[in-house]
C-alpha positions as MATLAB code, in Angstrom:
seq = 'XXXXXXXXXXXXXXXXXXXXXXXXXXXXXXXXXXXXXXXXXXXXXXXXXXXXXXXXXXXXXXXXXXXXXXXXXXXXXXXXXXXXXXXXXXXXXXXXXXXXXXXXXXXXXXXXXXXXXXXXXXXXXXXXXXXXXXXXXXXXXXXXXXXXXXXXXXXXXXXXXXXXXXXXXXXXXXXXXXXXXXXXXXXXXXXXXXXXXXXXXXXXXXXXXXXXXXXXXXXXXXXXXXXXXXXXXXXXXXXXXXXXXXXXXXXXXXXXXXXXXXXXXXXXXXXXXXXXXXXXXXXXXXXXXXXXXXXXXXXXXXXXXXXXXXXXXXXXXXXXXXXXXXXXXXXXXXXXXXXXXXXXXXXXXXXXXXXXXXX';
ca = [
       0.000    0.000    0.000;
       1.346    3.424   -0.949;
       1.073    6.496    1.196;
      -2.023    7.653   -0.646;
      -4.955    8.577    1.558;
      -7.538    5.829    1.946;
     -11.093    7.007    1.373;
     -12.339    4.341    3.777;
     -10.289    5.678    6.702;
     -11.464    9.277    6.209;
     -15.049    8.119    5.700;
     -14.957    5.984    8.851;
     -13.612    8.937   10.850;
     -16.182   11.284    9.339;
     -19.114    8.966   10.015;
     -17.985    8.693   13.622;
     -17.731   12.463   14.130;
     -21.089   13.053   12.458;
     -22.570   10.490   14.846;
     -20.958   12.343   17.763;
     -22.653   15.572   16.704;
     -25.959   13.754   16.251;
     -26.040   12.256   19.751;
     -24.620   15.367   21.462;
     -27.233   17.789   20.131;
     -30.809   16.606   20.654;
     -33.530   19.192   20.775;
     -34.716   17.898   24.138;
     -32.637   15.614   26.373;
     -35.858   14.253   27.831;
     -37.022   12.899   24.467;
     -34.335   10.782   22.809;
     -34.803    7.551   20.906;
     -32.956    4.778   22.737;
     -30.261    4.137   20.072;
     -29.122    7.743   20.590;
     -28.731    7.345   24.356;
     -25.927    5.736   26.331;
     -26.634    2.568   28.282;
     -27.435    3.472   31.927;
     -24.405    1.458   33.131;
     -23.595   -2.075   31.960;
     -24.483   -3.017   28.378;
     -24.346   -0.918   25.267;
     -26.335    1.001   22.681;
     -25.223    2.237   19.226;
     -24.211    5.518   20.901;
     -21.737    3.639   23.095;
     -19.860    2.537   19.981;
     -19.025    6.032   18.744;
     -16.130    7.037   20.993;
     -14.230    3.707   20.796;
     -14.710    3.740   17.018;
     -13.046    7.150   16.907;
     -10.099    5.988   19.028;
      -9.821    2.893   16.831;
      -9.524    5.044   13.717;
      -7.053    7.344   15.500;
      -4.909    4.265   15.932;
      -5.459    3.103   12.357;
      -4.402    6.526   11.082;
      -1.129    6.226   13.006;
      -0.123    3.448   10.655;
       0.036    6.012    7.846;
       2.006    8.582    9.886;
       5.480    7.264    9.164;
       7.400   10.543    9.281;
       6.067   12.171   12.445;
       8.590   12.924   15.173;
       7.957   12.535   18.882;
       8.068   16.319   19.223;
       5.423   16.768   16.507;
       3.207   14.118   18.104;
       3.586   15.742   21.525;
       2.661   19.154   20.128;
      -0.397   17.698   18.418;
      -1.473   15.939   21.609;
      -1.095   19.185   23.564;
      -3.178   21.049   20.983;
      -5.971   18.475   21.234;
      -5.819   18.557   25.030;
      -5.846   22.362   24.963;
      -8.949   22.425   22.784;
     -10.654   20.016   25.150;
      -9.697   22.113   28.164;
     -11.019   25.268   26.506;
     -14.311   23.525   25.685;
     -14.680   22.593   29.354;
     -13.568   26.073   30.494;
     -16.054   27.901   28.242;
     -18.303   29.787   29.000;
     -18.078   29.883   32.816;
     -14.283   30.222   32.970;
     -14.202   28.800   36.503;
     -10.692   27.490   37.061;
     -11.689   25.925   40.400;
     -14.193   23.432   38.997;
     -13.335   23.145   35.292;
     -13.388   19.531   34.166;
      -9.934   18.173   33.321;
     -10.785   14.719   31.933;
     -12.949   14.601   28.832;
     -13.311   13.335   25.289;
     -10.527   15.416   23.728;
      -8.085   14.959   26.631;
      -8.585   11.203   26.317;
      -8.021   11.352   22.557;
      -4.833   13.371   23.155;
      -3.527   10.921   25.752;
      -4.371    7.798   23.767;
      -2.941    9.233   20.566;
       0.380   10.177   22.134;
       0.835    6.949   24.105;
      -0.087    4.881   21.044;
       2.377    6.923   18.974;
       5.190    6.165   21.418;
       4.311    2.484   21.513;
       4.209    2.088   17.741;
       7.427    4.067   17.410;
       9.427    1.865   19.781;
       7.852   -1.588   19.445;
       7.237   -4.138   16.719;
       3.723   -5.196   15.787;
       4.018   -8.130   18.178;
       5.094   -5.726   20.887;
       2.125   -3.469   20.155;
      -0.231   -6.453   20.383;
       1.352   -7.521   23.677;
       0.966   -4.039   25.149;
      -2.673   -3.857   24.016;
      -3.298   -7.191   25.732;
      -1.480   -5.969   28.856;
      -3.687   -2.851   28.945;
      -6.812   -5.017   28.948;
      -5.573   -7.708   31.341;
      -3.926   -5.224   33.692;
      -7.056   -3.106   33.899;
      -9.208   -6.180   34.547;
      -6.867   -7.165   37.403;
      -6.880   -3.699   38.940;
     -10.645   -3.318   38.774;
     -11.632   -6.796   39.971;
      -8.825   -7.918   42.285;
      -7.193   -4.850   43.889;
      -9.155   -3.497   46.899;
     -10.197    0.155   46.860;
      -8.397    2.217   49.553;
     -10.608    2.784   52.555;
     -11.462   -0.859   53.138;
     -13.742   -1.198   50.108;
     -13.752   -4.485   48.227;
     -13.065   -4.459   44.477;
     -16.252   -3.456   42.670;
     -17.606   -1.988   39.438;
     -20.093    0.490   40.882;
     -20.023    4.122   39.684;
     -18.776    5.878   42.823;
     -16.892    3.157   44.695;
     -14.704    1.484   42.058;
     -10.927    1.937   42.030;
     -11.003    4.275   39.021;
     -13.491    6.628   40.690;
     -11.347    6.696   43.842;
      -8.253    7.573   41.797;
     -10.066   10.325   39.884;
     -11.247   11.961   43.106;
      -7.737   11.728   44.533;
      -6.043   13.304   41.499;
      -8.659   15.635   40.035;
     -10.694   16.560   43.113;
     -13.541   18.863   42.003;
     -12.370   18.849   38.366;
     -14.623   15.955   37.340;
     -17.707   15.478   35.183;
     -20.303   17.942   36.456;
     -23.155   15.432   36.138;
     -21.609   13.014   38.641;
     -19.044   15.119   40.554;
     -17.626   11.916   42.122;
     -16.407    9.969   39.075;
     -15.653   10.605   35.426;
     -16.461    8.492   32.340;
     -13.157    9.636   30.813;
     -11.167    9.125   34.000;
      -7.478    8.373   34.331;
      -7.481    4.650   35.091;
      -9.998    3.811   32.367;
      -7.709    5.545   29.896;
      -5.432    2.485   30.150;
      -7.832    0.182   28.267;
      -8.719    3.120   25.989;
      -5.053    3.062   24.923;
      -5.660   -0.613   24.169;
      -8.507    0.377   21.851;
      -6.185    2.783   20.022;
      -3.443    0.175   19.696;
      -5.881   -2.348   18.243;
      -6.798    0.300   15.687;
      -3.116    0.718   14.847;
      -2.753   -3.025   14.306;
      -5.729   -2.904   11.927;
      -4.288    0.086   10.077;
      -0.900   -1.620    9.720;
      -2.533   -4.207    7.464;
      -2.873   -1.535    4.780;
       0.861   -0.919    4.816;
       1.964   -4.546    4.845;
       1.925   -5.064    1.076;
      -1.075   -7.390    1.249;
      -3.663   -7.907   -1.436;
      -6.988   -6.174   -0.848;
      -8.773   -9.500   -0.381;
      -6.246  -10.535    2.263;
      -6.638   -7.231    4.120;
     -10.402   -7.688    4.212;
     -10.061  -11.331    5.254;
      -7.813  -10.441    8.186;
      -9.995   -7.528    9.280;
     -13.087   -9.724    9.231;
     -11.482  -12.664   11.029;
      -9.860  -10.518   13.705;
     -13.060   -8.509   14.076;
     -15.103  -11.649   14.607;
     -12.628  -13.051   17.138;
     -12.525   -9.781   19.075;
     -16.321   -9.508   19.164;
     -16.758  -13.069   20.409;
     -13.994  -12.586   22.984;
     -15.606   -9.385   24.243;
     -19.006  -11.042   24.570;
     -17.438  -13.975   26.421;
     -15.546  -11.672   28.803;
     -18.758   -9.723   29.385;
     -20.015  -12.603   31.522;
     -17.439  -11.801   34.234;
     -16.297   -8.258   33.350;
     -19.383   -6.517   31.919;
     -19.303   -4.415   28.779;
     -19.435   -0.867   30.158;
     -18.615    2.342   28.312;
     -18.234    4.539   31.393;
     -15.684    2.135   32.897;
     -14.235    1.306   29.445;
     -14.006   -2.306   30.562;
     -11.699   -4.731   28.770;
     -14.673   -6.644   27.366;
     -15.895   -3.326   25.943;
     -12.468   -2.785   24.331;
     -12.524   -6.149   22.563;
     -16.177   -5.975   21.540;
     -16.061   -2.445   20.125;
     -12.687   -2.962   18.426;
     -14.098   -6.080   16.788;
     -17.110   -4.199   15.473;
     -14.849   -1.366   14.290;
     -12.640   -3.847   12.429;
     -15.668   -5.344   10.664;
     -16.986   -1.892    9.796;
     -13.597   -0.755    8.480;
     -13.468   -3.852    6.280;
     -16.850   -2.882    4.845;
     -15.827    0.729    4.228;
     -12.582   -0.423    2.578;
     -14.359   -2.901    0.303;
     -16.949   -0.352   -0.821;
     -14.736    2.721   -1.256;
     -11.214    1.549   -2.010;
     -11.747   -1.887   -3.552;
     -14.998   -1.483   -5.486;
     -14.358    2.210   -6.070;
     -17.723    3.549   -4.890;
     -16.236    6.780   -3.583;
     -19.069    9.197   -4.350;
     -21.449    7.826   -1.680;
     -18.637    8.205    0.826;
     -17.971   11.863   -0.005;
     -20.177   13.396    2.720;
     -18.458   11.262    5.347;
     -15.028   12.098    3.926;
     -15.854   15.805    4.135;
     -16.609   15.318    7.812;
     -13.521   13.163    8.284;
     -10.872   15.562    6.994;
     -11.901   18.265    9.496;
     -13.002   15.945   12.291;
     -11.534   17.575   15.402;
     -12.390   21.079   14.178;
     -16.066   20.340   13.650;
     -16.318   18.482   16.972;
     -14.905   21.493   18.830;
     -16.907   24.057   16.853;
     -20.192   22.199   17.349;
     -19.579   21.909   21.085;
     -18.752   25.597   21.457;
     -21.789   26.601   19.404;
     -24.082   24.491   21.590;
     -22.677   26.141   24.727;
     -23.009   29.605   23.190;
     -26.622   28.978   22.233;
     -27.318   27.878   25.799;
     -26.270   31.239   27.227;
     -27.956   33.481   24.630;
     -31.501   34.162   25.864;
     -34.483   35.018   23.673;
     -38.062   35.902   24.676;
     -40.645   33.154   24.392;
     -44.089   33.789   25.834;
     -43.778   35.417   29.218;
     -40.242   34.264   29.891;
     -36.872   34.029   28.192;
     -35.237   30.788   27.083;
     -31.940   29.794   25.552;
     -31.639   30.308   21.803;
     -31.434   26.522   21.400;
     -34.754   26.051   23.170;
     -36.240   28.959   21.225;
     -35.321   27.402   17.862;
     -36.456   23.972   18.989;
     -39.841   25.106   20.250;
     -40.708   27.598   17.518;
     -39.500   25.638   14.488;
     -39.858   21.989   15.425;
     -41.802   21.011   18.539;
     -44.799   23.073   17.467;
     -45.645   20.568   14.708;
     -43.648   17.397   15.416;
     -43.988   14.853   18.200;
     -41.455   15.388   21.028;
     -39.175   12.514   20.011;
     -39.255   13.401   16.324;
     -38.733   17.099   17.035;
     -35.725   16.287   19.194;
     -34.298   14.038   16.481;
     -34.968   16.649   13.789;
     -32.996   19.239   15.767;
     -30.042   16.837   16.019;
     -30.213   16.020   12.295;
     -30.366   19.728   11.470;
     -27.121   20.153   13.427;
     -25.448   17.428   11.377;
     -26.730   18.923    8.125;
     -25.768   22.482    9.091;
     -22.221   21.520    9.973;
     -21.975   19.496    6.785;
     -22.778   22.664    4.825;
     -19.927   24.477    6.607;
     -17.506   21.601    6.017;
     -18.555   21.313    2.380;
     -17.726   24.999    1.911;
     -14.319   24.458    3.502;
     -13.658   21.377    1.407;
     -14.556   23.194   -1.816;
     -11.785   25.639   -0.958;
      -9.396   22.873    0.062;
      -9.343   24.115    3.637;
      -8.456   21.116    5.785;
      -7.485   22.245    9.256;
      -5.046   19.902   10.957;
      -4.781   19.984   14.714;
];
């Protein structure tokens, strides 16, 4: 495989980011169709696949970054972390309670650690480290007692990861829980495993293999990972918030199967036109994720009159344009879809002018 850009990789990334925007921007959080919600704790929904898919493709993309230096990778990781910190900081600018963990900080950490691993280890070494991330995390979460005389457990507030997050981050945790964080420090260990599995998948494209062999290996490994994750779920439940090792294997397996499908359609059969909207999202992925998040926060603080009171501009648009004639669930979904379509229009304009902003 040459260093040419694979349509399938950009399309996979773009589909994932578009899905992020879809699930992050409903018109009404009280009316969401179940596939667009996270599982309450154990188990999974389609929404729970989005973040690990993105980390998987971050890892796959590393296989094509053969000239990056450690300094360049560190700078990129710091930029991503900085964007995530600013998103958490805005608009309250409260340094005492700003959330430190988060989606972008986790992406930054996983990207940089995976870069160092792939730079200094062979493919077998990468696979061994990915396995160690999963097995080590399982051991820590199920065998090591939680300080304070608490037995090992997988409950939201009393597990070892939650204890560590409170110790290190204090009040700088997810505002919804305040006592634990779904992107916490300890659960970033298996998240690195997700990224490394993505790198192993991406390395297939640079191994000089025939397209049919690449697809065969992606499908076989994807099936094995899925089955392994489901089997491990019986003793270490699939859980997105804890990023359990069974969740790593299951989601990486699904991502491998999906990547095989994207590759077959776009790069083997040559059906690139249907992939174009996803590619447009994919080449400016981090930028649109940040911009959409900042816009949502800005709309929340801009008040407009509605009836006898004032509401956020988001609520104003939702109620006046959508909920007045659609059912609550459909109006909420329509608002989310409008977000995806609106950002696509912006990205299409950028793409037409060959503006691809790299972070």
